[in-house]
Short mmCIF file of the C-alpha atoms (twelve columns), coordinates in Angstrom:
data_MODEL
# 
_entry.id   MODEL 
# 
loop_
_atom_site.group_PDB 
_atom_site.id 
_atom_site.type_symbol 
_atom_site.label_atom_id 
_atom_site.label_alt_id 
_atom_site.label_comp_id 
_atom_site.label_asym_id 
_atom_site.label_seq_id 
_atom_site.Cartn_x 
_atom_site.Cartn_y 
_atom_site.Cartn_z 
_atom_site.pdbx_PDB_model_num 
ATOM 1   C CA . UNK A 1   20.594 -31.394 -58.219 1 
ATOM 2   C CA . UNK A 2   24.196 -32.329 -59.074 1 
ATOM 3   C CA . UNK A 3   26.741 -29.919 -57.546 1 
ATOM 4   C CA . UNK A 4   28.721 -27.873 -60.084 1 
ATOM 5   C CA . UNK A 5   32.296 -28.962 -60.688 1 
ATOM 6   C CA . UNK A 6   35.316 -26.903 -59.731 1 
ATOM 7   C CA . UNK A 7   35.768 -26.117 -63.451 1 
ATOM 8   C CA . UNK A 8   32.205 -24.794 -63.735 1 
ATOM 9   C CA . UNK A 9   32.676 -22.649 -60.636 1 
ATOM 10  C CA . UNK A 10  35.862 -21.225 -62.163 1 
ATOM 11  C CA . UNK A 11  33.985 -20.377 -65.388 1 
ATOM 12  C CA . UNK A 12  31.195 -18.747 -63.402 1 
ATOM 13  C CA . UNK A 13  33.568 -16.177 -61.892 1 
ATOM 14  C CA . UNK A 14  33.661 -14.484 -65.303 1 
ATOM 15  C CA . UNK A 15  29.936 -14.884 -66.016 1 
ATOM 16  C CA . UNK A 16  27.429 -13.751 -63.344 1 
ATOM 17  C CA . UNK A 17  24.473 -15.221 -65.229 1 
ATOM 18  C CA . UNK A 18  26.147 -18.622 -65.460 1 
ATOM 19  C CA . UNK A 19  26.931 -18.337 -61.747 1 
ATOM 20  C CA . UNK A 20  23.278 -17.628 -60.960 1 
ATOM 21  C CA . UNK A 21  22.121 -20.536 -63.095 1 
ATOM 22  C CA . UNK A 22  24.579 -23.024 -61.564 1 
ATOM 23  C CA . UNK A 23  24.081 -21.872 -57.987 1 
ATOM 24  C CA . UNK A 24  20.287 -21.761 -58.009 1 
ATOM 25  C CA . UNK A 25  19.854 -24.987 -59.959 1 
ATOM 26  C CA . UNK A 26  22.173 -26.676 -57.466 1 
ATOM 27  C CA . UNK A 27  20.321 -25.222 -54.469 1 
ATOM 28  C CA . UNK A 28  16.758 -25.676 -55.780 1 
ATOM 29  C CA . UNK A 29  15.837 -28.934 -54.049 1 
ATOM 30  C CA . UNK A 30  17.274 -27.920 -50.662 1 
ATOM 31  C CA . UNK A 31  16.680 -24.165 -50.739 1 
ATOM 32  C CA . UNK A 32  13.516 -24.173 -48.625 1 
ATOM 33  C CA . UNK A 33  15.202 -26.137 -45.841 1 
ATOM 34  C CA . UNK A 34  18.373 -24.036 -46.014 1 
ATOM 35  C CA . UNK A 35  16.482 -20.761 -45.563 1 
ATOM 36  C CA . UNK A 36  13.640 -22.123 -43.377 1 
ATOM 37  C CA . UNK A 37  11.089 -21.294 -46.083 1 
ATOM 38  C CA . UNK A 38  7.549  -22.461 -45.464 1 
ATOM 39  C CA . UNK A 39  4.002  -21.587 -46.452 1 
ATOM 40  C CA . UNK A 40  2.410  -21.140 -43.059 1 
ATOM 41  C CA . UNK A 41  1.551  -18.224 -40.783 1 
ATOM 42  C CA . UNK A 42  5.206  -17.502 -39.999 1 
ATOM 43  C CA . UNK A 43  6.199  -16.869 -43.615 1 
ATOM 44  C CA . UNK A 44  2.795  -15.546 -44.677 1 
ATOM 45  C CA . UNK A 45  3.125  -12.825 -42.021 1 
ATOM 46  C CA . UNK A 46  6.700  -12.085 -43.040 1 
ATOM 47  C CA . UNK A 47  5.844  -11.699 -46.747 1 
ATOM 48  C CA . UNK A 48  2.663  -9.708  -46.079 1 
ATOM 49  C CA . UNK A 49  4.445  -7.353  -43.667 1 
ATOM 50  C CA . UNK A 50  7.336  -6.720  -46.079 1 
ATOM 51  C CA . UNK A 51  4.838  -5.878  -48.826 1 
ATOM 52  C CA . UNK A 52  2.603  -3.727  -46.630 1 
ATOM 53  C CA . UNK A 53  5.504  -1.821  -45.059 1 
ATOM 54  C CA . UNK A 54  6.545  -0.383  -48.403 1 
ATOM 55  C CA . UNK A 55  3.366  -0.455  -50.523 1 
ATOM 56  C CA . UNK A 56  0.422  -0.370  -48.102 1 
ATOM 57  C CA . UNK A 57  -2.826 -2.311  -48.437 1 
ATOM 58  C CA . UNK A 58  -4.550 -0.377  -51.216 1 
ATOM 59  C CA . UNK A 59  -5.368 -2.392  -54.335 1 
ATOM 60  C CA . UNK A 60  -5.553 -5.846  -52.711 1 
ATOM 61  C CA . UNK A 61  -6.003 -8.300  -54.240 1 
ATOM 62  C CA . UNK A 62  -4.066 -7.546  -57.429 1 
ATOM 63  C CA . UNK A 63  -5.615 -9.504  -60.290 1 
ATOM 64  C CA . UNK A 64  -2.455 -10.676 -62.073 1 
ATOM 65  C CA . UNK A 65  1.028  -10.817 -60.574 1 
ATOM 66  C CA . UNK A 66  4.478  -11.768 -61.863 1 
ATOM 67  C CA . UNK A 67  7.445  -12.667 -59.657 1 
ATOM 68  C CA . UNK A 68  10.958 -12.150 -61.009 1 
ATOM 69  C CA . UNK A 69  13.653 -14.480 -59.740 1 
ATOM 70  C CA . UNK A 70  10.982 -16.519 -57.997 1 
ATOM 71  C CA . UNK A 71  13.274 -19.072 -56.398 1 
ATOM 72  C CA . UNK A 72  10.994 -21.679 -54.828 1 
ATOM 73  C CA . UNK A 73  7.993  -19.321 -54.884 1 
ATOM 74  C CA . UNK A 74  8.447  -18.000 -51.349 1 
ATOM 75  C CA . UNK A 75  7.287  -14.418 -51.932 1 
ATOM 76  C CA . UNK A 76  4.500  -14.883 -54.464 1 
ATOM 77  C CA . UNK A 77  2.926  -17.948 -52.846 1 
ATOM 78  C CA . UNK A 78  2.940  -16.460 -49.367 1 
ATOM 79  C CA . UNK A 79  1.471  -13.207 -50.695 1 
ATOM 80  C CA . UNK A 80  -1.182 -15.291 -52.447 1 
ATOM 81  C CA . UNK A 81  -1.993 -16.983 -49.145 1 
ATOM 82  C CA . UNK A 82  -2.130 -13.536 -47.489 1 
ATOM 83  C CA . UNK A 83  -4.743 -12.296 -49.979 1 
ATOM 84  C CA . UNK A 84  -2.453 -9.783  -51.700 1 
ATOM 85  C CA . UNK A 85  -2.833 -11.240 -55.213 1 
ATOM 86  C CA . UNK A 86  -4.950 -13.629 -57.262 1 
ATOM 87  C CA . UNK A 87  -3.415 -15.069 -60.461 1 
ATOM 88  C CA . UNK A 88  0.301  -15.831 -60.144 1 
ATOM 89  C CA . UNK A 89  3.092  -16.143 -62.705 1 
ATOM 90  C CA . UNK A 90  6.736  -16.897 -61.895 1 
ATOM 91  C CA . UNK A 91  10.039 -16.545 -63.723 1 
ATOM 92  C CA . UNK A 92  13.609 -17.442 -62.859 1 
ATOM 93  C CA . UNK A 93  16.869 -17.894 -64.721 1 
ATOM 94  C CA . UNK A 94  17.102 -21.332 -63.063 1 
ATOM 95  C CA . UNK A 95  14.918 -24.131 -64.499 1 
ATOM 96  C CA . UNK A 96  15.296 -25.970 -61.200 1 
ATOM 97  C CA . UNK A 97  13.838 -23.080 -59.232 1 
ATOM 98  C CA . UNK A 98  10.877 -22.656 -61.591 1 
ATOM 99  C CA . UNK A 99  10.145 -26.368 -61.265 1 
ATOM 100 C CA . UNK A 100 10.227 -26.244 -57.444 1 
ATOM 101 C CA . UNK A 101 8.068  -23.084 -57.353 1 
ATOM 102 C CA . UNK A 102 5.426  -24.741 -59.504 1 
ATOM 103 C CA . UNK A 103 5.621  -27.862 -57.358 1 
ATOM 104 C CA . UNK A 104 5.135  -25.782 -54.211 1 
ATOM 105 C CA . UNK A 105 2.201  -24.025 -55.854 1 
ATOM 106 C CA . UNK A 106 0.590  -27.322 -56.793 1 
ATOM 107 C CA . UNK A 107 1.007  -28.585 -53.217 1 
ATOM 108 C CA . UNK A 108 -0.879 -25.500 -52.022 1 
ATOM 109 C CA . UNK A 109 -3.576 -25.940 -54.656 1 
ATOM 110 C CA . UNK A 110 -2.442 -23.106 -56.941 1 
ATOM 111 C CA . UNK A 111 -1.763 -23.435 -60.657 1 
ATOM 112 C CA . UNK A 112 1.302  -21.255 -61.296 1 
ATOM 113 C CA . UNK A 113 2.316  -20.387 -64.828 1 
ATOM 114 C CA . UNK A 114 6.116  -20.537 -64.826 1 
ATOM 115 C CA . UNK A 115 8.774  -19.630 -67.379 1 
ATOM 116 C CA . UNK A 116 12.544 -19.842 -67.400 1 
ATOM 117 C CA . UNK A 117 13.418 -16.251 -68.197 1 
ATOM 118 C CA . UNK A 118 16.035 -13.545 -67.868 1 
ATOM 119 C CA . UNK A 119 14.785 -10.473 -65.979 1 
ATOM 120 C CA . UNK A 120 16.441 -8.300  -68.620 1 
ATOM 121 C CA . UNK A 121 14.281 -9.784  -71.431 1 
ATOM 122 C CA . UNK A 122 10.909 -10.806 -70.020 1 
ATOM 123 C CA . UNK A 123 8.881  -13.039 -72.374 1 
ATOM 124 C CA . UNK A 124 5.559  -11.196 -71.934 1 
ATOM 125 C CA . UNK A 125 3.690  -8.566  -73.978 1 
ATOM 126 C CA . UNK A 126 3.459  -4.950  -72.900 1 
ATOM 127 C CA . UNK A 127 0.861  -4.032  -70.266 1 
ATOM 128 C CA . UNK A 128 0.293  -7.606  -68.996 1 
ATOM 129 C CA . UNK A 129 0.397  -7.507  -65.177 1 
ATOM 130 C CA . UNK A 130 -1.166 -5.513  -62.364 1 
ATOM 131 C CA . UNK A 131 1.735  -6.300  -60.040 1 
ATOM 132 C CA . UNK A 132 5.390  -7.277  -60.473 1 
ATOM 133 C CA . UNK A 133 7.240  -8.466  -57.374 1 
ATOM 134 C CA . UNK A 134 10.545 -9.907  -56.276 1 
ATOM 135 C CA . UNK A 135 12.303 -10.829 -53.062 1 
ATOM 136 C CA . UNK A 136 16.105 -10.675 -52.832 1 
ATOM 137 C CA . UNK A 137 16.392 -10.685 -56.621 1 
ATOM 138 C CA . UNK A 138 17.590 -7.256  -57.808 1 
ATOM 139 C CA . UNK A 139 21.068 -7.759  -56.358 1 
ATOM 140 C CA . UNK A 140 21.530 -10.774 -58.688 1 
ATOM 141 C CA . UNK A 141 20.718 -8.940  -61.967 1 
ATOM 142 C CA . UNK A 142 23.682 -7.594  -63.989 1 
ATOM 143 C CA . UNK A 143 21.855 -4.824  -65.919 1 
ATOM 144 C CA . UNK A 144 19.442 -3.306  -63.428 1 
ATOM 145 C CA . UNK A 145 18.437 -0.390  -65.657 1 
ATOM 146 C CA . UNK A 146 17.346 -2.768  -68.425 1 
ATOM 147 C CA . UNK A 147 15.537 -5.019  -65.942 1 
ATOM 148 C CA . UNK A 148 13.582 -2.101  -64.470 1 
ATOM 149 C CA . UNK A 149 12.601 -0.947  -67.952 1 
ATOM 150 C CA . UNK A 150 11.274 -4.459  -68.576 1 
ATOM 151 C CA . UNK A 151 9.331  -4.358  -65.297 1 
ATOM 152 C CA . UNK A 152 7.661  -1.104  -66.342 1 
ATOM 153 C CA . UNK A 153 7.009  -2.452  -69.843 1 
ATOM 154 C CA . UNK A 154 5.079  -5.534  -68.703 1 
ATOM 155 C CA . UNK A 155 3.111  -3.630  -66.045 1 
ATOM 156 C CA . UNK A 156 -0.302 -2.300  -66.960 1 
ATOM 157 C CA . UNK A 157 -0.739 1.479   -66.691 1 
ATOM 158 C CA . UNK A 158 -1.198 2.192   -63.000 1 
ATOM 159 C CA . UNK A 159 0.343  -1.166  -62.084 1 
ATOM 160 C CA . UNK A 160 2.700  -1.490  -59.149 1 
ATOM 161 C CA . UNK A 161 6.072  -3.129  -58.543 1 
ATOM 162 C CA . UNK A 162 7.404  -4.197  -55.149 1 
ATOM 163 C CA . UNK A 163 10.926 -5.497  -54.578 1 
ATOM 164 C CA . UNK A 164 11.794 -6.467  -51.011 1 
ATOM 165 C CA . UNK A 165 14.722 -7.972  -49.135 1 
ATOM 166 C CA . UNK A 166 17.553 -6.278  -51.025 1 
ATOM 167 C CA . UNK A 167 20.857 -5.767  -49.184 1 
ATOM 168 C CA . UNK A 168 22.085 -2.284  -48.387 1 
ATOM 169 C CA . UNK A 169 25.772 -1.605  -48.923 1 
ATOM 170 C CA . UNK A 170 26.580 -0.880  -45.282 1 
ATOM 171 C CA . UNK A 171 24.298 -3.580  -43.873 1 
ATOM 172 C CA . UNK A 172 25.679 -6.243  -46.202 1 
ATOM 173 C CA . UNK A 173 29.291 -5.385  -45.360 1 
ATOM 174 C CA . UNK A 174 28.696 -5.965  -41.658 1 
ATOM 175 C CA . UNK A 175 26.559 -9.092  -42.228 1 
ATOM 176 C CA . UNK A 176 29.290 -10.737 -44.301 1 
ATOM 177 C CA . UNK A 177 31.942 -9.974  -41.696 1 
ATOM 178 C CA . UNK A 178 29.775 -11.430 -38.925 1 
ATOM 179 C CA . UNK A 179 29.006 -14.512 -41.026 1 
ATOM 180 C CA . UNK A 180 32.664 -15.122 -41.851 1 
ATOM 181 C CA . UNK A 181 33.697 -14.890 -38.198 1 
ATOM 182 C CA . UNK A 182 30.831 -17.164 -37.166 1 
ATOM 183 C CA . UNK A 183 31.649 -19.771 -39.829 1 
ATOM 184 C CA . UNK A 184 35.295 -19.975 -38.775 1 
ATOM 185 C CA . UNK A 185 34.371 -20.240 -35.099 1 
ATOM 186 C CA . UNK A 186 31.633 -22.838 -35.720 1 
ATOM 187 C CA . UNK A 187 33.977 -25.080 -37.716 1 
ATOM 188 C CA . UNK A 188 36.497 -25.087 -34.882 1 
ATOM 189 C CA . UNK A 189 33.949 -25.569 -32.099 1 
ATOM 190 C CA . UNK A 190 32.038 -28.399 -33.788 1 
ATOM 191 C CA . UNK A 191 35.250 -30.387 -34.199 1 
ATOM 192 C CA . UNK A 192 36.037 -30.329 -30.496 1 
ATOM 193 C CA . UNK A 193 35.939 -33.720 -28.723 1 
ATOM 194 C CA . UNK A 194 32.435 -34.484 -27.531 1 
ATOM 195 C CA . UNK A 195 30.809 -32.271 -30.171 1 
ATOM 196 C CA . UNK A 196 32.255 -33.677 -33.393 1 
ATOM 197 C CA . UNK A 197 29.987 -36.719 -33.792 1 
ATOM 198 C CA . UNK A 198 26.756 -34.798 -33.226 1 
ATOM 199 C CA . UNK A 199 27.436 -31.479 -34.915 1 
ATOM 200 C CA . UNK A 200 30.430 -31.518 -37.273 1 
ATOM 201 C CA . UNK A 201 29.949 -31.633 -41.034 1 
ATOM 202 C CA . UNK A 202 32.005 -34.166 -42.962 1 
ATOM 203 C CA . UNK A 203 34.735 -33.113 -45.356 1 
ATOM 204 C CA . UNK A 204 32.544 -33.738 -48.424 1 
ATOM 205 C CA . UNK A 205 29.855 -31.452 -46.988 1 
ATOM 206 C CA . UNK A 206 32.439 -28.807 -46.109 1 
ATOM 207 C CA . UNK A 207 33.840 -28.936 -49.648 1 
ATOM 208 C CA . UNK A 208 30.329 -28.514 -51.081 1 
ATOM 209 C CA . UNK A 209 29.684 -25.585 -48.750 1 
ATOM 210 C CA . UNK A 210 32.938 -23.969 -49.865 1 
ATOM 211 C CA . UNK A 211 31.942 -24.299 -53.532 1 
ATOM 212 C CA . UNK A 212 28.497 -22.896 -52.725 1 
ATOM 213 C CA . UNK A 213 30.078 -19.979 -50.883 1 
ATOM 214 C CA . UNK A 214 32.374 -19.325 -53.840 1 
ATOM 215 C CA . UNK A 215 29.399 -19.219 -56.215 1 
ATOM 216 C CA . UNK A 216 27.357 -17.112 -53.817 1 
ATOM 217 C CA . UNK A 217 30.104 -14.501 -53.853 1 
ATOM 218 C CA . UNK A 218 29.649 -14.230 -57.631 1 
ATOM 219 C CA . UNK A 219 25.836 -14.258 -57.809 1 
ATOM 220 C CA . UNK A 220 25.523 -11.404 -55.302 1 
ATOM 221 C CA . UNK A 221 26.401 -8.592  -57.683 1 
ATOM 222 C CA . UNK A 222 24.953 -5.453  -56.110 1 
ATOM 223 C CA . UNK A 223 24.297 -3.784  -52.807 1 
ATOM 224 C CA . UNK A 224 22.152 -0.673  -52.574 1 
ATOM 225 C CA . UNK A 225 21.939 2.773   -51.148 1 
ATOM 226 C CA . UNK A 226 18.205 3.548   -50.723 1 
ATOM 227 C CA . UNK A 227 18.463 6.871   -52.571 1 
ATOM 228 C CA . UNK A 228 20.321 5.286   -55.494 1 
ATOM 229 C CA . UNK A 229 17.688 2.531   -55.693 1 
ATOM 230 C CA . UNK A 230 14.945 5.155   -55.942 1 
ATOM 231 C CA . UNK A 231 16.838 6.927   -58.724 1 
ATOM 232 C CA . UNK A 232 17.199 3.635   -60.622 1 
ATOM 233 C CA . UNK A 233 13.426 3.187   -60.667 1 
ATOM 234 C CA . UNK A 234 12.780 6.779   -61.680 1 
ATOM 235 C CA . UNK A 235 15.236 6.443   -64.588 1 
ATOM 236 C CA . UNK A 236 13.196 3.492   -65.853 1 
ATOM 237 C CA . UNK A 237 10.051 5.652   -65.897 1 
ATOM 238 C CA . UNK A 238 8.420  4.775   -62.568 1 
ATOM 239 C CA . UNK A 239 6.427  7.296   -60.542 1 
ATOM 240 C CA . UNK A 240 5.536  7.453   -56.835 1 
ATOM 241 C CA . UNK A 241 8.767  5.641   -55.976 1 
ATOM 242 C CA . UNK A 242 9.603  5.095   -52.323 1 
ATOM 243 C CA . UNK A 243 11.862 2.882   -50.217 1 
ATOM 244 C CA . UNK A 244 11.857 1.574   -46.653 1 
ATOM 245 C CA . UNK A 245 14.680 -0.117  -44.753 1 
ATOM 246 C CA . UNK A 246 14.366 -2.839  -42.122 1 
ATOM 247 C CA . UNK A 247 16.506 -5.036  -39.846 1 
ATOM 248 C CA . UNK A 248 19.397 -3.533  -37.963 1 
ATOM 249 C CA . UNK A 249 19.942 -5.469  -34.735 1 
ATOM 250 C CA . UNK A 250 17.836 -8.281  -36.236 1 
ATOM 251 C CA . UNK A 251 20.416 -8.732  -39.003 1 
ATOM 252 C CA . UNK A 252 23.322 -8.623  -36.525 1 
ATOM 253 C CA . UNK A 253 21.662 -11.594 -34.832 1 
ATOM 254 C CA . UNK A 254 20.105 -13.309 -37.844 1 
ATOM 255 C CA . UNK A 255 23.144 -13.724 -40.084 1 
ATOM 256 C CA . UNK A 256 25.350 -15.413 -37.461 1 
ATOM 257 C CA . UNK A 257 22.413 -17.660 -36.557 1 
ATOM 258 C CA . UNK A 258 21.961 -18.685 -40.210 1 
ATOM 259 C CA . UNK A 259 25.695 -19.307 -40.474 1 
ATOM 260 C CA . UNK A 260 25.700 -21.591 -37.435 1 
ATOM 261 C CA . UNK A 261 22.803 -23.555 -38.939 1 
ATOM 262 C CA . UNK A 262 24.747 -23.995 -42.187 1 
ATOM 263 C CA . UNK A 263 27.904 -25.055 -40.350 1 
ATOM 264 C CA . UNK A 264 26.425 -28.023 -38.446 1 
ATOM 265 C CA . UNK A 265 24.779 -31.290 -39.414 1 
ATOM 266 C CA . UNK A 266 21.194 -30.764 -40.626 1 
ATOM 267 C CA . UNK A 267 18.681 -31.217 -37.800 1 
ATOM 268 C CA . UNK A 268 21.302 -31.382 -35.050 1 
ATOM 269 C CA . UNK A 269 20.238 -28.153 -33.327 1 
ATOM 270 C CA . UNK A 270 16.637 -29.215 -32.661 1 
ATOM 271 C CA . UNK A 271 13.357 -27.345 -32.197 1 
ATOM 272 C CA . UNK A 272 14.373 -25.450 -29.059 1 
ATOM 273 C CA . UNK A 273 17.065 -23.755 -31.111 1 
ATOM 274 C CA . UNK A 274 14.533 -22.948 -33.843 1 
ATOM 275 C CA . UNK A 275 12.105 -21.357 -31.382 1 
ATOM 276 C CA . UNK A 276 14.922 -19.392 -29.728 1 
ATOM 277 C CA . UNK A 277 16.241 -18.141 -33.085 1 
ATOM 278 C CA . UNK A 278 12.855 -17.136 -34.478 1 
ATOM 279 C CA . UNK A 279 11.603 -15.571 -31.244 1 
ATOM 280 C CA . UNK A 280 14.751 -13.513 -30.773 1 
ATOM 281 C CA . UNK A 281 14.689 -12.361 -34.401 1 
ATOM 282 C CA . UNK A 282 11.053 -11.244 -34.006 1 
ATOM 283 C CA . UNK A 283 11.885 -9.304  -30.855 1 
ATOM 284 C CA . UNK A 284 14.850 -7.556  -32.434 1 
ATOM 285 C CA . UNK A 285 12.838 -6.773  -35.587 1 
ATOM 286 C CA . UNK A 286 10.227 -5.083  -33.397 1 
ATOM 287 C CA . UNK A 287 12.975 -3.104  -31.652 1 
ATOM 288 C CA . UNK A 288 14.338 -1.989  -35.025 1 
ATOM 289 C CA . UNK A 289 10.894 -0.912  -36.285 1 
ATOM 290 C CA . UNK A 290 9.752  0.877   -33.133 1 
ATOM 291 C CA . UNK A 291 12.981 2.409   -31.874 1 
ATOM 292 C CA . UNK A 292 16.060 2.066   -34.066 1 
ATOM 293 C CA . UNK A 293 14.531 3.439   -37.266 1 
ATOM 294 C CA . UNK A 294 13.936 6.728   -35.461 1 
ATOM 295 C CA . UNK A 295 17.566 7.153   -34.399 1 
ATOM 296 C CA . UNK A 296 19.714 5.294   -36.954 1 
ATOM 297 C CA . UNK A 297 20.129 6.442   -40.605 1 
ATOM 298 C CA . UNK A 298 18.273 4.238   -43.111 1 
ATOM 299 C CA . UNK A 299 21.392 3.161   -45.006 1 
ATOM 300 C CA . UNK A 300 22.729 1.239   -41.988 1 
ATOM 301 C CA . UNK A 301 19.795 -1.202  -41.932 1 
ATOM 302 C CA . UNK A 302 20.284 -4.491  -43.770 1 
ATOM 303 C CA . UNK A 303 17.188 -4.756  -45.977 1 
ATOM 304 C CA . UNK A 304 15.798 -2.181  -48.368 1 
ATOM 305 C CA . UNK A 305 12.463 -2.517  -50.181 1 
ATOM 306 C CA . UNK A 306 11.257 -0.364  -53.066 1 
ATOM 307 C CA . UNK A 307 7.916  0.257   -54.721 1 
ATOM 308 C CA . UNK A 308 6.575  2.440   -57.503 1 
ATOM 309 C CA . UNK A 309 3.917  2.536   -60.190 1 
ATOM 310 C CA . UNK A 310 3.663  2.832   -63.964 1 
ATOM 311 C CA . UNK A 311 2.198  6.108   -65.181 1 
# 
């Protein structure tokens, strides 16, 4: 996709929905590579575990499922591969993302029904879906109360929603600080003699990254306190609402690692780096789940997931 101009980025600062549209359309074709998204055991396990950690295994497979803010289809398609759901529908404010999600579904042999849609005005009748899901989407939506009312409206009675991968306020603050420090250090280090030719991004790529970072600062509207997120869902009419938080030390490691990967030439770090990064993240995630969650307050973890049902 064509990068947005400086004028469009300036306009987007006053319009979060325009920012989301520009940013995600721009990122659509490269989003999977940027975030190491795949549809194999690594990501299937990740998606299944996030879902199961907050909502359990009861009710699998859900007959009909809708993903809000689907991006490239990461969450819904991997949950489909994990046996969590059958029929899949996807929506996103970005036409580019809907197109890529459907393309990914077709590659996997799944026929996804996709619509370009605003989460605050979903284009579906009442009582349509058994499951509504999203991954890292709620923090992009301006009117969360209206969006949650829409989620409950399109769910069938007894249907469930699951939203995973949302940033907590305290976790996001630290992650952004770590990422900023890492980005500044990586730019300096990669331009040292002997490293520049292999690792350093060119000025055009750095300018694009700066525009992307500027847009990303606008599209990320909310962070969450777990208790406030539960209250949001209850206000919309949900019952049996609960949250879980994940990733403490894993986020302290993961965000700098992602930043380094964005700050160097694509592919320059190699597979040994990939195995090191993924293996270390898995180990730290296990530490967080088995030890840290028993001694550290939930609001300090990076990710919060929420689930509930329609009465």
